[in-house]
C-alpha positions, 0 to 999 in steps of 0.5 A: 325608276326611269323617266321617259326621254328621248335619246340624243346622239351623245346619249347614244354614244354613251349608251353604245360604249356602256352597254358593251362594257356590260356585254362582257366581251359579246353582244356584237361591235357597238360601233357598227350598232351605233351607226345604224341608230345614228343614221335614223336619228340624223334622218329625223326620227326618234328613240323614246326610252321608257320604264316598265312602269309607263306600260299598261300590264297587258301591253304587248312587249316584244324584244328584239336583237341579232343572233349569230357569231359576232365574228360574222358581223365584221365581214357581213355588216348588218343593213337593219332591214330583217328586224321589222320583218321579224317583228311583223311576222311575229305580230302576224302569228299573235294577232296583236301588234306590239306596244313597245320593244326592248333588248334581249341582252346588254351588249354593243350591238344588241342594245342597239337593235331595238333602238333601231327598231323603235326609231324605224316604226315609232315604237318606244324602248323599254329600259331593261333586258333579259340578261343584265349582260350578254349571253350566247344562248336564247334560253339563257334569259331571266325570262326563261328562268322565271317561266316565260315561253320564248316562243313563238319567235320570228327570225329573219335574214338581212334580206327580210325573208323569215320564218316563225319558230314555235316550240312551246315551253321548250326554250332550249329546243327554240335556241337549237332550232333558231341556231340552225336557221341563223347558220343557213341565213349566213351566220347572222339574223334578226330575231324577235322572241319572248313576246310578253305583257308589261306586267311580266317584263316588270316580274322577270327583267333586269331593270334600268340597264339602258340608263345604266349603260348610258351612265357607264359610257358617260363616266368613261367619256368624262374620264378621258376628258378629265385625264382621269383613271377610267377604271376608278370612275367605272367603279364609281358608276356602278355604286349604288346600282343593282350591280354594285361591285366593280373591280380590276382583276388584271392588267397586261398585254395580249400575247395569244388569241385562239378563236374559231367560229363554230356552230354559230359561236365565237369560241376560244380563249385570250392570254394576257401577260403582265407584272402579276404573271398570266390571266387567260380568259375563256369565251363563247361570244362572251367571257365565261371565266377568268384564271389567274395562276390556275385559280378562278378570279371571276366566272359566269354569270358575274361580267368579265370585261376586256377594256382598253388599259389607257381609255377604258374603252370595251374590247369585244371577243371578235376584236381581240388582237395580239399586242393590245394593252388590256385591263380585265374588270369584273362586275358583279351581277344583280341578285336576280341572276344569282339565284339557284334557278338562274345559275342552273340556267346560265351559271358555270355548269350550263357552259361545262365549266367545272368550277363552282360559282362564287361571287366575284367580291368573295374571290381573292383578287388578283394582283394588278 
């Protein structure tokens, strides 16, 4: 259970890096998001992180995030203004003020957006999210899996113009409407969706993901300080958590990157070459499947992370480049994300992949 705490700058740095690991290549650039929040902390504002048990059951919790292709954020840096506009628009529609915000997903940028909103408005940030990793589409949430309507939702541009989308119980239609609006807003937008009470947050969310991200980031930082193996430290940080399994799949050099921005997503694949041959990762904002020698080595919803082979620092899909020396690291998802209902929502078939889901700990390891 999370004990409430106020985030420090060091904690912020650890959280950003750890969340980027959990983001499995997606969720946006961690550096961009961290700087937005750091600016707030240096201006004297605070970010207070709380556990779900610290809110009364009927308190309104409004998740916040950015939507769009991560490649857009490289050329069009977010200002951090549209998130307030989105929240206020949704509060006006609901006729209630939010008691707290929280991440929709774990990712370098998208774990930072609720921290930014919390600092700007003095709102506590709940230590949980609705994905336990990053996914490319709004309906790919544990909240959706377990019956929470995503709308009404609010969407705003970086300039603050906004609208409210209401598709009732149809969260897939909400994704389609919001995706089209995001494209119209230049490929990136701020959103507030899945408004719910704290009792529903407790029932349907992945708990403790912010503090887990801090633990992962701290483990990688200390590994660098100690000149230790970052992947051994990362594996150790995952033990005794709801993620439990962490393992190296492959290490090698990036020899090919195919990436394009299509319909609001960054889609493509990256190929690595190493002593054990070749591994190819397919992604849609986030890594979806890793294949080695034609065989699946890991597949969604398990996490497939591309990390710097020397430092363990996460490399997001929009930052992949020829010549990088990367290690592919897999992490098992929590049990809540492996139910038949969850796999129907964000398992392989949801992405059009022909392969069945097999937990990564049951797949044969690729040689490193």
